[in-house]
TORRO-362442 format. One line per field, with one value per residue (C-alpha): x, y, z. Coordinates in steps of 0.001 Angstrom, whole numbers. Each point is the difference from the previous one (the first is absolute). Layout:
BEGIN
x <- (X:...)
y <- (Y:...)
z <- (Z:...)
% end
This chain:
BEGIN
x <- (61171:-1279:-3511:-986:-2772:-1272:-2401:845:622:3698:-169:2264:-1905:1338:2034:2123:-171:2591:-252:1455:-2524:976:-1013:-3312:576:2677:2756:-1130:1002:2801:1753:-162:-2809:-2643:-3333:-1388:2476:-1733:-3301:-1935:531:-573:-3266:-1191:783:-1811:-3056:-105:362:-2779:-2433:709:-368:-3294:-1362:874:-1696:-3088:-279:615:-2554:-2645:-1734:-346:-1591:2390:209:3159:1190:729:2283:1804:757:823:2397:1853:66:1418:2804:627:1908:-2696:582:2542:1765:1168:2613:2634:1381:-3440:-855:3418:109:-3660:-1287:3115:-441:1200:-2857:-2732:-72:-635:-2642:-1837:34:-1453:-2575:-1131:-227:-2238:-2051:-312:-1479:-2126:-1633:-473:-1940:-2007:-884:-981:-2279:-1539:-3378:-773:-3655:-280:1433:-2459:-2914:698:-3000:-278:373:3372:1203:-911:1658:3174:249:-793:2548:2643:-695:187:3250:1450:-746:1507:3099:216:-151:2719:2216:510:1424:2041:1303:3418:572:3515:-1109:50:-3549:-3202:-2590:-2636:1807:545:-3724:-824:2301:-1096:-3659:85:1891:-2584:-3153:357:-1795:1667:-2635:1726:768:-3562:-1439:2064:-947:-3689:257:1800:-2718:-2780:-1444:249:-3633:-1328:-1245:2808:2654:-1355:-15:3516:1341:-1624:1233:3518:42:-900:2519:2725:-604:125:3198:1692:-909:1211:3196:743:-607:2170:2905:-397:153:2845:2669:1453:2419:-1715:-2494:-3711:127:1750:-2737:-2603:1841:111:-3749:-764:2250:-1483:-3459:1278:1384:-3359:-1780:2492:-609:-3780:-305:2800:1237:-3421:-1370:3203:-325:-3723:880:2493:-2691:-2482:2559:453:-2831:-2136:1312:3468:2910:1754:3173:3296:804:-3074:713:3635:-1078:-2250:2621:2480:-2661:-62:3706:-295:-2888:2051:2955:-2116:-1704:3301:1551:-2942:554:-2805:846:471:-2759:-2532:666:-291:-3281:-1544:1202:-1693:-3221:-345:233:-3560:-1508:-464:2172:3113:-149:-474:3046:2227:-1053:583:3425:1261:-1924:2027:3439:-699:-2016:1851:3604:461:-2669:1179:3314:-1641:-1684:3166:1989:-2435:665:3756:-48:-1980:2358:-2013:3042:-217:-3118:1872:-1918:-2966:-1819:242:-1472:-2877:-408:-56:-2861:-1858:345:-1204:-2934:-1017:372:-2123:-2499:-181:-840:-2518:-1613:-306:-1483:-2282:-1530:-906:-1245:-2285:-1257:-953:-1778:2484:490:2867:1384:167:1395:2774:887:3:2360:2349:1:831:3205:1720:3280:2144:1799:-911:999:3400:619:-867:2385:2835:-315:-152:3184:1809:-1026:1258:-3541:157:3118:858:-1938:-3261:322:392:-2939:-2237:903:-774:-3264:-979:795:-1839:-3056:-412:869:-2652:-2896:-702:114:-2049:-2636:-372:-574:-2474:-1904:-1935:-2710:-3248:-439:-3740:-847:-3083:-1837:-1338:-1627:420:3596:-525:-1678:-2119:-1536:-360:-3613:-765:-1699:2581:3210:3038:3191:3234:3549:2324:3755:2267:3790:524:-2222:340:-2622:-2582:-1767:-766:-1214:-2290:-1434:-471:-1930:-2028:-840:-1038:-3241:-573:-3708:-2180:-1248:3456:2660:3706:2133:3663:2867:3111:3134:3302:2731:3286:3073:1485:3692:2931:-297:-3740:-59:-2028:-2041:-1062:-1397:-1978:-1464:-3072:-1201:659:-2858:416:688:3341:3095:1572:3212:1505:-582:-2048:-2272:-411:-1042:-2446:-1521:-382:-1711:-2346:-887:-781:-2386:-1611:-519:-1626:-2228:-1311:-731:-1480:-3186:-482:3695:1675:3786:2132:3740:2404:3741:1796:3641:1774:2748:-1125:395:-2870:-2042:-2636:-839:-948:-2099:-1790:-613:-1459:-2231:-1197:-634:-1874:-1951:1118:-1340:2703:3665:1549:3795:2090:2073:3748:730:-881:-433:2932:-348:443:-2717:2284:-298:2825:217:-15:1026:391:-1176:-3479:-332:726:-2629:-2558:752:-283:-3301:-1397:1013:-1365:-2829:-3252:-2062:182:3049:497:3405:-199:2372:-41:155:-2255:-3788:-1816:-1951:-2635:2498:-1039:-3448:-3150:-586:-2740:2165:2728:466:1747:181:594:780:-307:1648:-1787:1302:-1659:955:-380:2405:-1794:-3347:1320:1357:-3394:-1795:2196:-430:-3749:-56:1952:-2352:-2804:1881:-1834:3211:1472:-248:907:1131:6:1822:-466:2385:-1399:2062:-570:-382:-2118:542:3068:-211:1461:3188:310:2226:-1942:2398:-2239:-3710:-550:2619:-1947:2364:-978:-3616:335:1849:-2880:-2781:1943:190:-3676:-770:2106:-1592:-3431:833:1415:-3125:-2230:1754:164:-3704:-934:2156:-1503:-3620:460:1882:-1887:-1502:3122:1445:3396:726:1226:303:1659:1388:2962:924:3724:1992:3361:2166:1119:-3576:-833:2858:-960:-3609:1042:2355:-2769:-2294:-986:2443:-2569:205:1752:-177:234:-1294:1169:134:3332:-1117:2086:-297:-2256:1430:-1592:1031:-792:2925:2279:3538:-504:1304:3355:943:-1525:2319:-2249:-1894:-1810:-2111:-1055:348:-2381:875:3662:-714:-1947:2600:3016:1710:-372:-3787:-1265:-2755:1496:-2944:-319:-647:-1619:840:-2440:372:-3101:201:-824:94:-3559:-1990:-1988:-3390:779:-71:-3512:-1913:29:-1648:2590:-26:2498:333:1383:3743:1346:1714:-3130:-115:3688:-334:-2958:1659:3693:565:-669:3340:2466:3420:2004:2887:3132:1995:-2740:-2363:-3652:-1796:-3220:-2486)
y <- (-6538:-438:-506:-38:-2457:-1045:-2555:-3635:-1123:-709:1440:3090:3230:1976:-2232:1562:-2137:758:-1434:854:1705:-2342:-3177:-463:-3009:-2676:-959:-3593:-2869:-1066:3282:-1033:2377:-934:1102:692:2858:1962:1729:-1171:-3780:263:1873:-2546:-2824:1737:681:-3615:-1323:2238:-837:-3741:-59:1899:-2218:-3173:1422:918:-3651:-1285:2345:-612:-2814:2410:2540:2766:3244:605:2879:-2435:-2198:3088:1351:-3481:-464:3136:-1117:-3387:1563:2692:37:-1987:-3347:-427:3285:-1432:-1756:2732:-1392:38:3526:1401:-1562:243:3029:2058:3533:1579:-1591:1399:3303:-1571:-2361:2731:2269:-2683:-988:3583:298:-3079:1482:3266:-1709:-2349:2866:1771:-3082:-77:3630:-724:-2833:1822:1280:3013:-81:-3375:1627:2851:-2402:-2087:-32:1421:-3498:-666:3498:-406:-3416:1335:2910:-2081:-2558:2698:2042:-2727:-1628:3481:761:-3341:790:3381:-1578:-2470:2660:1369:-3351:-736:3511:460:3396:554:28:3280:-410:1471:-2198:1197:-1319:-3312:-263:769:-2724:-2721:957:-83:-3276:-1662:1504:-445:-2660:-1212:209:-2230:-2701:51:-293:-3139:-1545:598:-1558:-3021:-459:495:2893:2513:-179:72:3136:-407:-42:3150:1937:-1197:1093:3421:597:-1122:2417:2940:-1187:-216:3586:1258:-1942:1749:3414:-936:-1436:3240:1891:-2355:359:3753:168:-2482:2436:-363:2747:2871:2362:-421:2705:-2371:-2577:2627:785:-3684:-345:3155:-920:-3525:1516:2238:-3057:-1804:3091:265:-3640:347:3386:-148:-3566:-1625:2253:-556:-3788:146:2005:-2696:-2656:1990:431:-3753:-1413:-2601:-3535:1209:-750:2887:1225:-1063:3655:506:-3087:1011:3470:-1409:-2462:2871:2039:-2642:532:3773:-69:-2268:2360:3073:-1499:-1363:3449:1580:-2333:-2554:-3460:-479:-2646:2630:1890:-3124:-921:3424:-26:-3368:1286:2828:-2326:-407:-3494:-1609:-1243:1879:-1581:-3443:468:1192:-2821:-2618:1408:279:-2473:-3188:1523:2274:-2266:-3171:1201:3365:32:-3201:1867:2586:-2545:-2058:3077:480:-3598:423:2883:-2043:-1589:-2149:-408:3692:-895:-1439:-8:-2258:3119:1468:-3146:122:3647:-951:-2452:2687:2528:-2570:-907:3555:1375:-2862:399:3763:-400:-2754:1966:3158:-1864:-2074:3066:1573:-3319:-406:3538:-954:-3152:-2516:-3167:-209:-2848:2123:2996:-2122:-1465:3470:1222:-2909:671:3650:-1134:-913:1836:594:2620:3239:-1484:-1082:3443:1653:-2295:433:3757:-54:-2040:2204:3113:-1653:95:-3744:-1788:-3513:-1588:1906:-556:-3759:-62:1868:-2157:-3162:1541:738:-3514:-1710:2258:-613:-3680:-930:1564:-2730:-2991:1770:1337:-3397:-1626:2509:1439:-2384:1897:-1836:-2438:118:-3350:637:-3117:1139:-2383:1523:-1070:-1214:1366:-3135:697:3758:982:1118:3130:1019:1992:-1898:949:-466:616:887:-214:2019:76:2391:2283:-2541:-2233:2756:146:-3715:-163:2983:-1632:-3245:1825:1792:-3380:-1320:1870:2311:904:1990:-3265:-1468:2734:-802:1371:-40:294:897:-1024:1306:-2385:1743:-1833:1250:201:1197:3400:514:3576:942:2507:-2734:-1946:3002:467:-2034:2817:2429:1302:-358:3042:830:-578:-3387:-281:-3019:-2548:-2456:2761:1282:-3519:-149:3276:-1299:-3152:1831:2607:-2711:-1742:3216:964:-3372:435:3317:-1376:-3336:-126:-2281:-327:1319:63:234:378:-1390:-635:-2935:577:-3118:-2432:-2436:-2895:1214:1912:-2745:659:3555:-1183:-2757:2168:2743:-2473:-1327:3469:1257:-3263:-418:-2822:12:1014:764:-138:483:-2925:456:-126:2710:-97:1280:1793:-3190:-1831:-2048:71:1245:15:3530:-735:-3496:1312:661:-3726:-727:2554:-1673:-3471:1195:1733:-3161:-2016:2401:2006:282:124:-916:1094:701:273:2187:-765:3386:38:2964:79:2355:2404:2667:2812:1183:-1532:620:-2686:-1727:-427:-1936:-3512:-2675:-3620:-2043:-3705:-2286:-3394:-2205:-3320:-83:736:3055:2210:-630:691:3319:831:-761:2091:3002:-397:-381:3296:1581:-1440:2214:2893:826:56:-3243:-3349:-3085:-3409:-2813:-3135:-2921:-2904:-3417:-3109:-2495:-2917:1899:-2445:1816:-1766:-2966:2061:-424:-2888:-2474:-1904:-402:515:610:2757:3007:2403:-1430:433:3694:581:-1565:1692:3214:-457:-760:3001:2297:-1376:519:3633:532:-1414:2061:3242:-844:-955:3183:2020:-1655:379:3678:889:-2172:2888:2175:311:1219:-3116:-3188:-3187:-3088:-3236:-1898:-3635:-536:-2907:1407:3074:137:78:2720:2165:-580:958:3209:916:-468:2544:3079:2839:2651:-167:2743:-1557:-3567:-691:-3335:-1640:-708:-3579:-394:-3468:-1300:-3103:-354:-2380:2840:2085:-2925:611:3750:824:-1660:2760:2990:2948:1674:-2540:2828:457:-3648:-2221:1821:3512:-720:-1338:3128:2316:-1624:1927:-2820:-40:1396:2281:2808:1055:983:-2829:183:-3019:-353:-1819:-344:429:-3375:485:-1226:-3169:-764:227:3685:305:-1222:3221:269:3152:2551:118:2600:-1357:-3372:-285:-2184:-2339:-2099:-989:-689:-2516:-1705:-869:3:-2195:2777:1642:-194:-1330:3155:685:-1652:2032:2523:114:-166:3165:-815:2546)
z <- (-63207:3516:1198:3599:538:3364:-1330:388:3506:-371:3474:-328:-360:-2973:-2242:-2686:-3138:-2649:-3464:-3365:-2303:-2841:1766:-1748:-2278:255:-2423:430:2221:-2382:827:3640:922:2532:-1530:3480:466:-2770:399:-3086:277:3732:-496:-2578:2401:2863:-2148:-1211:3534:1280:-2819:206:3789:-35:-2806:1908:3076:-2042:-1049:3534:1583:-2667:1938:2936:-2363:1030:-2020:-2017:2187:2805:-2081:-1292:3480:1297:-2921:1065:3628:-1064:-2050:2584:3295:1806:-1768:-2823:760:3319:-2054:-341:-3273:-1600:1086:-944:-3450:-1090:1912:817:1266:-3231:-1966:2192:-1811:-3405:1403:1860:-3035:-2260:2604:209:-3775:43:2788:-1898:-3058:2035:1853:-3285:-1187:3231:-652:-3609:1079:2926:-1078:2169:-977:1774:3118:-337:-385:3080:2258:3505:1456:-1643:841:3671:143:-1616:2425:3083:-1138:-187:3120:2659:-1153:-439:3664:1030:-2068:1696:3466:-903:-1459:3502:1086:-3133:-448:1572:1542:-1317:-3636:-1854:-1149:1293:1629:-2487:-3061:1707:788:-3613:-1310:2381:-385:-3783:-18:2231:-1449:-3769:-2007:-3181:-2699:-2622:2571:1290:-3498:-625:3343:-680:-3444:1487:2616:-2600:1984:-2856:-1026:3552:1704:2536:-2734:-1621:3261:861:-3391:81:3523:-928:-2934:2236:2560:-2650:-1099:3605:582:-2936:1332:3489:-1444:-1846:3261:2030:-2433:-74:3785:295:-1140:3417:730:-1733:1538:-464:-2689:-2418:511:-836:-3238:-869:480:-1984:-2920:-95:-254:-2803:-1813:213:-1310:-2872:-952:76:-1703:-2576:-534:-201:-2770:-2024:253:-793:-3097:-1010:434:-2083:-2792:-333:-2155:1719:-415:-1010:2287:1712:-1626:1495:614:2210:2070:440:1035:2703:1266:255:1763:2738:668:-90:2477:2244:-212:802:3050:1270:-366:1815:2926:-309:-1289:-3749:-144:986:-3222:-2143:1685:-549:-3610:-492:1520:-2510:-3012:-1279:99:-3378:-2841:1130:3461:-1557:-2243:2838:2300:-2694:-835:3582:2143:-379:63:2938:2258:-984:166:1651:2682:1754:328:2208:2269:98:1028:2886:961:-424:2455:2508:2475:2373:2233:991:1961:2932:3241:657:1118:-3481:-1516:2472:-867:-3686:591:1946:-2850:-2545:2177:866:-3518:-1346:2797:-532:-3648:707:2835:-2080:-2918:2206:1674:-3335:-1358:3025:-514:-3558:1228:-1348:2057:2502:-2065:-3143:1846:1465:-3417:-1511:2711:-666:-3727:582:1710:-3261:-314:-3015:-1980:1797:3320:-1361:-1486:3326:1849:-2498:-18:3774:173:-2511:1895:3224:1405:620:1194:-1197:2816:-533:-3733:416:2416:-2412:-3033:1933:1193:-3598:-1212:2837:-201:-3719:271:2532:-1915:-2528:2385:2677:-2371:-1666:3360:1441:-2949:-2167:-1828:648:-2872:-160:-1512:-2024:-959:-3327:-2425:-3400:-465:-3580:-3109:-286:3372:-368:-431:-3546:1344:2611:-163:-1289:1794:-1903:1160:-2879:568:-2257:-295:-2900:-2095:-2854:1577:313:-3425:-191:3579:-529:-3121:1905:2719:-2677:-1531:3430:-543:2945:237:2351:1452:363:154:236:2794:-1015:2470:-1998:1842:-1367:1116:817:1176:3241:-861:2034:-1639:-120:1107:3006:-1966:-2401:2902:1193:-3436:937:2188:-2819:-2115:-3738:-2055:1563:-2139:605:1986:-1728:-2712:2078:1114:-3535:-1014:2876:-1143:-3584:1217:2355:-2637:-2557:2368:1226:-3612:-656:3038:-1345:-3474:1004:1969:3006:835:3132:202:3142:-619:2613:143:1582:806:1215:-954:-2701:2429:2193:-2565:-203:3665:-869:-2935:1939:3081:-2147:-1838:3356:1443:-3032:-426:-3569:-2187:-2668:-166:-3399:-197:-3141:-1293:511:-3732:-2475:-3719:-2024:-3320:-2009:1930:2251:3774:2206:3783:1380:3560:1469:3376:-1437:-576:3652:1040:-2286:1339:3593:-731:-1621:3053:2628:-1553:1979:-3201:-3689:-1983:-3693:-1644:-3070:-2857:-1641:-3795:-516:29:-2322:2094:7:174:-3465:-419:1919:2593:-2002:-3097:1730:-1251:1999:-1053:3101:58:3015:-73:2503:1338:3398:3569:2224:-1985:-3285:1627:1258:-3481:-1513:2634:-775:-3761:524:1804:-2870:-2608:1308:-1591:-3252:-2051:1256:-1735:2000:-1195:2560:-1033:2363:-353:821:364:-2833:2400:2430:2806:1209:3315:-1855:-48:3743:1065:2144:2135:2984:-569:3728:216:1322:-1775:-3393:925:866:-3267:-1900:1937:-337:-3749:-182:2184:-2172:-3160:1501:799:-3509:-1648:2233:-929:-3715:-112:1835:-2407:-3082:1075:859:-3177:-2501:-1925:54:-3498:1236:2073:-1632:2023:-1438:1351:-1324:534:474:1367:999:387:-3624:-1302:2507:-1238:-3625:770:1756:-2824:-2557:1699:-2007:74:827:3777:1898:3466:1267:3499:1381:3402:1592:661:3120:1534:-2786:-1647:-3393:-2805:-2434:1157:766:-1142:-472:3440:-688:-2397:1758:610:2526:2089:1795:-3159:-90:-3071:-2347:1162:-553:-3476:-964:1500:-1624:-2782:-2537:231:-3288:1246:2064:2093:3622:2433:3436:2146:2866:3314:2126:3739:1571:3730:406:-432:-3121:1775:136:-3751:-515:338:3760:1303:955:3768:1166:3507:-979:-231:-2778:2427:532:-3602:-241:2790:-1699:-3252:454:-3010:-2467:804:-2781:756:661:-2368:1289:2452:628:2900:-855:991:1717:1120)
% end
């Protein structure tokens, strides 16, 4: 069997490769066979090499925040003739000519399914809804680079080639003017620009641009049938249009019928899924036979699949295998075909730089003009232009098709691949250095519940990982007693991890209005969470809810949370504890990363924080609001955190159905200053510790006395004090409390050294909950009730606490300089966040 392949640059033009059809698998090395002479072991080795190389590069480029596409192409370039392939032994044994056919075929199968997935995820209604601004930016960002590409094509195009100038223009223009939507979405999420106006415009524009690029690509391929007359090209275009019409008018209704036949909540039958996966291949075959590229068919087939449960199932079944294993093959093949050594003269390299510069500049100029027209700042317009330069899949397909159709020779191909890598690679560093969204520092006073006015709005930021946390948090908010005088404004933040495979459409979902079917599991969860809170908002009076989504890696998620709290002037952040209750009442960790997020938030929050250990909280879902009964217990030792806990519980106790028990622990030998070692009576540090203690105790007494005088006649509030001498007695006292409570509110007690909790911290599993919080949250504590562990924000001096009039013009810094001693020692290894 002979196959003529003129692919790999083993320098001769048409090489005849002869191999025996039986040489698929080896008889084994003991028989004296070399596995690399057989196609299957060779292919497995190539695939492994490619995946391993790209993965290593992903890790290496991570600090530079480069998108994955770059490491995939670079991996191919490394293995290809530019670097390792220069070694003849390596290229002849690992990537011999005869293996190219198998590799290319597999890469194209991967590409076929990947583009099918892109089609499934692409929500055309989002494209239809993009505003005029995004549309104008997309078009301007395509036209100018296209013109530049056209000008260059006259220089790059060699006269002796059999191809028309027009086709060449089309190829170069498309390659320079496209914006890769998936790549851009990941870059924006990395730079935390997703939720900004700029990010939304960039994404919408990239979506439009992507769609245009597909149409242009289909045209370019249709026209690239070199030797034929223009009539053949016309047929290609007409039959492609017929194929699209067939998919929309016949295939889509059939698939919708299949979806309707499957009962809601049931999984799709294996037969249906198989049918669709076969459909992808058939579509690819048809479009290839027509004369456009096979990926075009797969993409269109993906587009006609209705959004909803079927799309979710397909994406979950295919995503990892296709984008993890087969897709890197395609990028690597592009790299393998790139031979940098074909670019010989210095002139060509200079030319290369010029193309990179002009194509970038064209895109930036086009975008900038439109941005100026829409009254955006020059700065923003420039950033937007840079972002639109991200290149990815479509560009690589254009270049590969161009090379296969002999539109581009090896040199132009190598030039264009390098252009793509460099253009995408410089985006992140440049944007980070030039575009820093203005961090408006807002000196706002009401950073704690204790200092929020009783008759003003209370702003709470609720963080949610999974829908499991929702019911308890809603009941907690309900118990927080929103009234007309003091309404509650809730910002619901759904925390989503940005993983390597977070699909671009998921990231766009923020701009999406609810009510459309979800595209994947995360989005379905988001919809559940948002619906639950919107439902609550309608039923409860005096509550406003604003749903938001934060998509970022867990390591930097606290930045999103803290920035949002700062921007929205929130007084209290509620985050769920990283462990959840199991059926038998024990606690199990759901995701260790949640714990890291919580610790980072505690260390950096600009306001008070509450960690909610969720063990259910009976709510008003069934009862009318006035029949709800909550029994809340506050365990008070003293210190800022306990004061905050008491303030929150006090607010809750105004709710007609809530009864509150406050248990204050007092040290048996009340002179706790005797606990302090006195080596040197003149040591100023000792003095501040004592005055600090006295100050704290004074503040505690003041709050407690205020609380007792104002709630004296309230039947539902019980206040008691307990004398204890050490940690053991404290634990015994807490264990002996009545079993009727359904919520404990305790302070975290960070930095407070009290003899009453001495020894408890040695055993604590989760120091972020403090000694008492950890005790209440542990699985062996008899009463399994929800616990809210509160940390008060202490970035300000104590004089601030004592009913100072709220003067908006005064930043908090003045007070922090007055009384610097009130700061708590920051947790070890974490920087203290100071407003």
